[in-house]
Residue frames as qw, qx, qy, qz and C-alpha x, y, z in Angstrom:
[[0.610, 0.792, 0.027, 0.003, -6.69, 115.80, -39.27],
 [0.759, -0.291, 0.197, 0.548, -3.04, 115.21, -40.11],
 [0.117, -0.653, 0.217, 0.716, -0.72, 117.61, -41.79],
 [0.182, -0.023, 0.775, 0.605, -1.19, 115.95, -45.17],
 [0.027, 0.575, 0.778, 0.251, -4.97, 116.43, -45.26],
 [0.123, -0.648, -0.316, 0.682, -5.15, 119.96, -43.84],
 [0.436, 0.839, 0.293, 0.141, -6.47, 122.63, -46.16],
 [0.503, -0.184, 0.119, 0.836, -3.78, 124.95, -47.52],
 [0.173, 0.931, 0.317, -0.057, -4.75, 128.63, -48.05],
 [0.548, 0.087, 0.114, 0.824, -2.49, 130.95, -50.02],
 [0.005, 0.916, 0.301, -0.263, -2.85, 134.68, -49.37],
 [0.541, 0.354, 0.156, 0.747, -1.39, 137.57, -51.32],
 [0.106, 0.044, -0.187, 0.976, -1.28, 141.31, -50.79],
 [0.461, -0.169, -0.025, -0.871, -4.48, 142.34, -49.06],
 [0.674, -0.155, -0.693, -0.204, -5.23, 138.79, -48.07],
 [0.351, -0.354, 0.591, -0.634, -6.62, 137.90, -44.63],
 [0.704, -0.114, -0.646, -0.270, -7.56, 134.43, -43.45],
 [0.322, -0.354, 0.642, -0.599, -8.81, 133.39, -40.02],
 [0.711, -0.060, -0.626, -0.314, -9.99, 129.97, -38.91],
 [0.620, -0.462, 0.493, -0.400, -10.88, 127.71, -36.01],
 [0.983, 0.155, 0.085, -0.046, -9.93, 124.61, -38.11],
 [0.616, -0.453, 0.441, 0.470, -6.42, 123.19, -38.59],
 [0.611, 0.774, 0.149, 0.071, -5.14, 124.91, -41.70],
 [0.630, -0.172, 0.209, 0.728, -1.88, 125.83, -43.37],
 [0.244, 0.948, 0.168, -0.119, -1.77, 129.48, -44.41],
 [0.683, -0.105, 0.259, 0.674, 1.08, 130.51, -46.72],
 [0.267, 0.957, 0.088, -0.075, 2.32, 133.73, -48.30],
 [0.728, 0.139, 0.041, 0.670, 5.46, 135.17, -49.86],
 [0.174, -0.951, -0.164, 0.196, 6.78, 138.46, -48.58],
 [0.562, 0.440, -0.080, 0.695, 9.30, 141.07, -49.71],
 [0.086, 0.257, -0.293, 0.917, 8.91, 144.44, -48.11],
 [0.599, -0.442, -0.326, -0.583, 5.35, 143.53, -47.10],
 [0.215, -0.303, 0.731, -0.573, 4.38, 142.37, -43.59],
 [0.648, -0.231, -0.644, -0.334, 2.51, 139.33, -42.51],
 [0.325, -0.380, 0.577, -0.645, 1.05, 139.10, -39.01],
 [0.555, -0.176, -0.807, -0.095, 0.08, 135.69, -37.63],
 [0.342, -0.363, 0.413, -0.762, -2.31, 136.21, -34.68],
 [0.591, -0.170, -0.776, -0.140, -3.72, 133.50, -32.54],
 [0.596, -0.503, 0.284, -0.558, -5.66, 132.80, -29.32],
 [0.276, 0.311, -0.907, 0.062, -3.95, 129.65, -27.98],
 [0.324, 0.050, 0.780, -0.533, -6.76, 128.81, -25.58],
 [0.685, 0.434, 0.260, -0.525, -9.65, 128.93, -28.16],
 [0.595, 0.000, 0.709, 0.379, -7.46, 127.45, -30.95],
 [0.433, 0.837, 0.334, 0.002, -8.34, 130.24, -33.35],
 [0.463, -0.438, 0.319, 0.702, -5.69, 131.78, -35.64],
 [0.563, 0.768, 0.301, 0.043, -5.25, 133.81, -38.68],
 [0.550, -0.224, 0.299, 0.747, -2.78, 135.62, -40.96],
 [0.363, 0.887, 0.198, -0.204, -2.76, 138.73, -43.09],
 [0.655, 0.022, 0.305, 0.691, -0.48, 140.24, -45.72],
 [0.134, 0.941, 0.254, -0.178, -0.19, 143.98, -46.18],
 [0.676, 0.475, 0.112, 0.553, 1.89, 146.23, -48.37],
 [0.158, 0.514, -0.147, 0.830, 1.97, 149.68, -46.66],
 [0.193, -0.204, -0.731, 0.621, 1.42, 150.76, -43.12],
 [0.169, 0.492, 0.447, -0.727, -1.08, 153.52, -43.64],
 [0.472, 0.690, 0.547, -0.040, -3.85, 154.64, -45.95],
 [0.244, -0.150, 0.369, 0.884, -3.01, 156.54, -49.14],
 [0.231, -0.036, -0.359, -0.904, -5.68, 158.94, -50.53],
 [0.624, -0.045, 0.276, -0.730, -8.54, 157.49, -48.42],
 [0.653, 0.162, -0.694, -0.257, -8.09, 153.95, -49.83],
 [0.647, -0.402, 0.436, -0.479, -9.57, 151.55, -47.29],
 [0.861, 0.221, -0.431, -0.153, -8.35, 148.36, -48.88],
 [0.880, -0.461, 0.109, 0.039, -6.64, 145.55, -46.91],
 [0.741, 0.441, -0.153, 0.482, -3.36, 146.37, -48.67],
 [0.005, 0.682, -0.312, 0.662, -2.80, 148.84, -45.82],
 [0.344, 0.075, -0.823, 0.446, -1.64, 147.65, -42.44],
 [0.276, -0.039, 0.451, -0.848, -4.18, 149.51, -40.30],
 [0.751, 0.087, -0.090, -0.648, -7.14, 147.95, -42.18],
 [0.695, 0.176, -0.693, -0.077, -5.54, 144.51, -42.56],
 [0.190, 0.116, -0.791, 0.570, -4.87, 144.33, -38.80],
 [0.468, 0.016, 0.315, -0.826, -8.35, 145.59, -37.85],
 [0.755, 0.160, -0.378, -0.511, -9.89, 143.09, -40.31],
 [0.561, 0.159, -0.800, 0.139, -7.91, 140.12, -39.04],
 [0.033, -0.063, 0.707, -0.703, -8.65, 140.97, -35.38],
 [0.589, 0.074, 0.108, -0.797, -12.32, 141.26, -36.20],
 [0.757, 0.147, -0.544, -0.330, -12.44, 137.94, -37.96],
 [0.365, 0.131, -0.841, 0.377, -10.68, 136.20, -35.10],
 [0.221, 0.009, 0.559, -0.799, -13.06, 137.66, -32.56],
 [0.692, 0.102, -0.133, -0.702, -16.14, 136.70, -34.63],
 [0.696, 0.139, -0.697, -0.104, -14.88, 133.17, -34.54],
 [0.789, -0.556, -0.254, -0.062, -14.78, 133.27, -30.74],
 [0.649, 0.177, -0.346, 0.654, -11.20, 134.38, -30.03],
 [0.409, -0.855, -0.256, 0.190, -10.56, 136.48, -26.93],
 [0.367, 0.847, -0.132, 0.361, -8.55, 139.60, -27.75],
 [0.462, -0.796, 0.343, -0.184, -6.97, 139.57, -24.28],
 [0.826, -0.262, 0.482, 0.133, -5.22, 136.22, -25.13],
 [0.698, 0.712, -0.056, 0.053, -3.94, 137.24, -28.64],
 [0.596, -0.505, 0.409, 0.472, -0.31, 136.49, -29.41],
 [0.565, 0.800, -0.071, -0.192, 1.55, 137.54, -32.55],
 [0.687, -0.188, 0.471, 0.520, 4.27, 136.27, -34.79],
 [0.369, 0.877, 0.050, -0.303, 5.35, 138.84, -37.48],
 [0.711, -0.031, 0.507, 0.486, 7.37, 138.49, -40.60],
 [0.498, 0.723, 0.334, 0.344, 8.63, 140.51, -43.67],
 [0.134, -0.973, 0.046, 0.183, 9.79, 144.03, -44.08],
 [0.738, -0.160, 0.352, 0.553, 12.84, 142.97, -46.16],
 [0.157, 0.781, -0.219, -0.564, 14.62, 145.53, -48.29],
 [0.668, 0.103, 0.684, 0.275, 14.30, 143.63, -51.55],
 [0.499, 0.837, 0.222, 0.044, 13.81, 146.44, -54.04],
 [0.662, 0.101, 0.085, 0.738, 16.84, 147.85, -55.85],
 [0.038, -0.885, -0.162, -0.434, 16.26, 151.30, -54.32],
 [0.238, 0.455, -0.518, 0.684, 18.22, 153.33, -51.79],
 [0.512, -0.460, -0.679, 0.256, 17.60, 152.56, -48.06],
 [0.064, -0.449, 0.188, -0.871, 16.39, 155.23, -45.66],
 [0.070, 0.121, 0.794, -0.592, 14.58, 155.35, -42.37],
 [0.511, 0.352, 0.195, -0.759, 11.49, 156.36, -44.41],
 [0.278, 0.192, -0.816, -0.469, 11.71, 153.41, -46.77],
 [0.751, -0.173, -0.277, -0.574, 8.65, 151.18, -47.06],
 [0.746, -0.077, -0.644, 0.151, 10.22, 148.13, -45.34],
 [0.280, 0.052, -0.561, 0.777, 11.36, 150.16, -42.38],
 [0.417, -0.168, 0.071, -0.890, 7.94, 151.94, -42.08],
 [0.780, -0.162, -0.479, -0.368, 6.19, 148.58, -42.23],
 [0.610, -0.050, -0.676, 0.410, 8.39, 147.13, -39.47],
 [0.011, 0.089, -0.390, 0.917, 7.87, 150.20, -37.28],
 [0.561, -0.179, -0.222, -0.777, 4.10, 150.09, -37.98],
 [0.777, -0.194, -0.568, -0.188, 3.53, 146.45, -36.99],
 [0.475, -0.054, -0.640, 0.602, 5.55, 146.69, -33.80],
 [0.124, -0.070, 0.249, -0.958, 3.78, 149.93, -32.74],
 [0.623, -0.190, -0.363, -0.666, 0.30, 148.62, -33.68],
 [0.728, -0.179, -0.658, 0.072, 0.78, 145.45, -31.64],
 [0.345, -0.036, -0.542, 0.765, 2.26, 147.30, -28.70],
 [0.273, -0.138, 0.063, -0.950, -0.57, 149.86, -28.70],
 [0.741, -0.194, -0.340, -0.546, -3.11, 147.01, -28.73],
 [0.527, -0.512, 0.584, -0.345, -1.29, 145.10, -26.00],
 [0.977, 0.191, -0.010, -0.096, -0.68, 142.07, -28.25],
 [0.479, -0.649, 0.535, 0.253, 2.71, 140.50, -27.45],
 [0.655, 0.583, -0.454, -0.161, 5.02, 139.56, -30.29],
 [0.828, -0.396, 0.395, -0.038, 6.25, 136.08, -29.39],
 [0.693, -0.045, 0.511, 0.507, 8.34, 135.59, -32.55],
 [0.371, 0.875, 0.016, -0.311, 9.50, 137.75, -35.45],
 [0.647, -0.038, 0.447, 0.616, 11.67, 137.70, -38.51],
 [0.235, 0.929, 0.262, -0.113, 11.64, 141.29, -39.74],
 [0.020, -0.900, 0.315, 0.301, 13.91, 143.38, -41.91],
 [0.657, -0.216, 0.622, 0.367, 17.05, 142.27, -43.59],
 [0.202, 0.553, -0.438, -0.680, 17.59, 141.95, -47.31],
 [0.019, 0.019, -0.961, -0.274, 15.72, 138.86, -48.38],
 [0.648, -0.139, -0.264, -0.701, 12.20, 137.85, -49.39],
 [0.249, -0.159, 0.882, -0.367, 10.53, 135.10, -47.33],
 [0.557, -0.224, -0.659, -0.453, 8.10, 132.29, -47.81],
 [0.275, -0.221, 0.632, -0.690, 6.01, 132.04, -44.65],
 [0.560, -0.185, -0.737, -0.330, 3.87, 129.00, -43.70],
 [0.341, -0.306, 0.471, -0.754, 1.59, 129.28, -40.65],
 [0.402, -0.203, -0.888, -0.088, 0.17, 126.06, -39.14],
 [0.399, -0.473, 0.023, -0.786, -3.01, 127.12, -37.27],
 [0.855, -0.344, -0.355, -0.159, -3.21, 123.90, -35.28],
 [0.786, -0.217, -0.265, 0.514, 0.23, 124.28, -33.66],
 [0.070, -0.990, -0.035, 0.118, 0.74, 128.00, -34.10],
 [0.635, -0.356, 0.397, 0.559, 4.16, 127.20, -35.55],
 [0.479, 0.842, -0.057, -0.241, 5.58, 129.17, -38.46],
 [0.773, -0.037, 0.396, 0.494, 8.08, 127.91, -41.00],
 [0.191, 0.917, -0.112, -0.333, 10.04, 130.63, -42.77],
 [0.793, 0.135, 0.335, 0.490, 12.16, 130.02, -45.93],
 [0.053, -0.806, 0.156, 0.568, 14.36, 132.92, -46.87],
 [0.759, 0.568, 0.264, 0.178, 14.77, 133.47, -50.54],
 [0.430, -0.626, 0.258, 0.597, 18.34, 134.60, -50.93],
 [0.309, -0.115, 0.583, 0.742, 19.47, 136.39, -54.01],
 [0.139, 0.655, 0.685, 0.287, 15.95, 137.50, -54.91],
 [0.103, -0.447, -0.121, 0.880, 16.04, 141.25, -55.43],
 [0.374, 0.713, 0.584, 0.102, 13.26, 142.95, -57.34],
 [0.336, 0.064, 0.202, 0.918, 14.35, 145.80, -59.55],
 [0.157, 0.613, 0.452, -0.629, 12.22, 148.86, -59.04],
 [0.500, 0.776, 0.036, -0.383, 12.67, 150.19, -62.50],
 [0.573, -0.176, 0.651, 0.466, 14.45, 147.90, -64.94],
 [0.451, 0.597, -0.227, -0.624, 14.62, 149.23, -68.46],
 [0.940, 0.309, 0.063, -0.131, 14.35, 146.82, -71.30],
 [0.514, 0.677, -0.486, 0.203, 18.08, 147.21, -72.02],
 [0.153, -0.526, 0.710, -0.443, 18.98, 146.36, -68.35],
 [0.863, -0.122, 0.251, -0.422, 16.57, 143.39, -68.08],
 [0.265, -0.382, 0.864, 0.192, 18.32, 140.05, -68.18],
 [0.508, 0.155, -0.627, -0.569, 17.32, 137.61, -70.85],
 [0.690, -0.251, -0.676, -0.066, 16.82, 134.81, -68.39],
 [0.433, -0.660, 0.297, -0.538, 15.88, 135.25, -64.79],
 [0.384, 0.160, -0.883, 0.218, 17.67, 132.58, -62.61],
 [0.649, -0.526, -0.512, -0.200, 15.59, 130.76, -60.16],
 [0.270, -0.791, 0.317, -0.449, 15.91, 132.12, -56.63],
 [0.481, 0.171, -0.799, 0.318, 18.24, 130.30, -54.33],
 [0.649, -0.639, -0.223, -0.348, 16.40, 129.23, -51.17],
 [0.011, 0.543, -0.668, 0.509, 17.89, 129.47, -47.72],
 [0.192, -0.048, -0.937, 0.287, 17.35, 127.34, -44.71],
 [0.460, -0.579, -0.532, -0.412, 14.05, 126.87, -42.94],
 [0.056, 0.209, -0.584, 0.783, 13.49, 128.61, -39.60],
 [0.415, -0.517, -0.728, -0.174, 10.72, 127.43, -37.31],
 [0.130, -0.351, 0.325, -0.868, 9.04, 129.76, -34.81],
 [0.333, -0.348, -0.867, 0.128, 7.36, 127.86, -32.02]]
């Protein structure tokens, strides 16, 4: 199956997709995190997209990192992946909201969470593009385990725009270069 005929799967917040078939998995991230996990021997790979590191008020949805990671790992293992061979590529955690930065901000907590989770589980991070001040389009090719990242420069999401402050027309985001993670 060549790159032109591979299925393309788009995931959003709370999305998880795992496969043993050549697939392109795509998502767009701001402060959220996406983990691409794969077993290079079995040829099984998957990606998630989560918004916050830990559970709020007992919510067990996949919007939270702990559940999204557990769910992705479980799906990969049910397809036949060996957890001992997992490798990770992680992306996101950009400070894209028009809010003050702090060590306790969502992007920084998300970055700390994914690094700690993977370290605790003994899953090596073989590539990352975390933090900074831009949103990202992420495209994961499950047949090669390569990830293409396009940074969306100039895209800042206002946390609380009043009607008076809102621009009449929103300019299209300027896209940056493409970075490949082998």
